[in-house]
C-alpha positions, -999 to +999 in steps of 0.1 A: +000+000+000+013+035-009+022+057+021-002+084+032+015+115+018+017+148+037+030+183+029+040+207+057+037+245+055+049+267+083+073+297+083+091+283+115+116+257+104+120+244+139+083+237+142+083+220+108+112+198+120+093+188+151+061+180+133+080+160+107+098+140+134+064+131+149+050+121+115+080+100+106+074+078+137+040+068+123+036+037+101+025+042+065+029+080+066+054+101+047+063+138+044+068+145+007+073+183+008+078+214+030+070+251+024+080+282+045+051+304+032+018+303+014+031+311-020+058+284-018+031+260-007+009+267-037+038+264-060+047+231-045+012+218-050+015+224-087+036+193-089+026+174-058-008+159-049-006+150-012-033+133+008-030+159+035-015+194+039-007+206+074-007+244+073-002+272+097-027+302+097-001+330+102+022+326+072+038+353+050+025+361+015-005+338+014-020+331+048-031+296+059-068+300+055-065+316+020-041+287+011-066+262+024-093+277+001-069+275-029-059+239-020-095+228-022-097+243-057-065+228-069-068+194-053-104+188-040-096+155-025-066+167-005-074+171+032-062+202+051-052+203+088-048+238+102-020+239+128-022+272+148-017+290+180-051+308+176-078+297+200-104+323+190-136+306+176-136+332+147-104+316+133-119+282+135-151+293+117-131+309+089-109+278+086-138+254+083-156+278+059-124+276+037-127+238+037-103+228+064-108+192+077-091+197+110-080+224+135-051+216+158-036+240+184+002+241+183+003+237+221-014+203+216+007+191+186+031+169+206+002+149+222-025+151+195-009+154+161-009+116+155-046+113+165-055+143+143-038+127+112-055+094+119-089+110+123-087+129+091-073+099+073-105+081+083-126+107+066-136+125+097-130+161+109-107+168+139-108+196+164-083+202+193-100+192+226-099+228+239-116+242+208-141+213+207-151+221+243-156+257+234-178+249+205-198+224+226-203+251+253-214+276+227-240+251+212-253+244+247-257+281+254-275+287+221-298+258+227-308+274+260-316+307+244-285+326+254-280+353+228-315+350+215-319+388+221-295+393+192-322+381+169-344+411+179-318+438+173-313+456+140-277+445+134-267+421+107-249+388+114-215+403+105-222+434+126-230+412+156-198+393+151-178+425+150-197+439+180-188+408+200-151+413+192-153+450+201-168+441+234-139+417+240-115+445+236-101+438+201-090+468+180-104+475+146-071+463+130-073+430+150-109+425+138-099+432+102-071+406+104-095+381+119-121+384+091-095+390+063-112+424+055-098+459+053-096+483+083-118+506+064-145+479+061-144+474+099-147+511+105-177+512+081-194+484+101-188+502+133-203+535+119-233+516+107-239+500+141-236+534+158-262+548+133-286+518+136-285+519+174-286+557+176-254+558+196-229+586+198-197+571+214-178+539+212-182+534+249-220+533+243-214+506+217-196+485+243-223+491+269-249+479+244-229+448+237-227+440+274-264+445+278-272+422+249-248+395+263-222+397+235-193+396+259 
């Protein structure tokens, strides 16, 4: 049987070496290529068709989520495992929307990488335990009606997402980076929210978010 072929993409060479070492201890699995940034990864995939690509979110040139989206176009059958330090649910949502098959936190890589690869190889999705617990808690809260008040407010879904991040203390630039949109677009959303809610100051926007249970 041919080995299960994997390509690694991360701008930190030391991390790639560590991940490769763990993979090489697995039976029937082989690393067939490595890339240090998103552009290098996409160039590599013009001549390689791996079973799985393990990719970091925060890479130079083409970021991991953008690369995941491209991979699914170039090689629809290739699986994608996001390896990241980001615990925010928003990153997870964007990764899955881009077609990722797994989301593994770097802090869990030593203990969980093998299981993540095995799970994805079996045709299932994988989430790091910490992220999985957060998603479970969110679903429980939603099923109990927490956040239902958001349905009654005049904000769009994207505006509510941004409002939640504002209430959590994230800057407009951080929000723009999370959603892969421009700073100007975030500022436009904030201005729209202020207008819809008839608010005058950013502090009032945060107060509204707290009252509605966004933070």
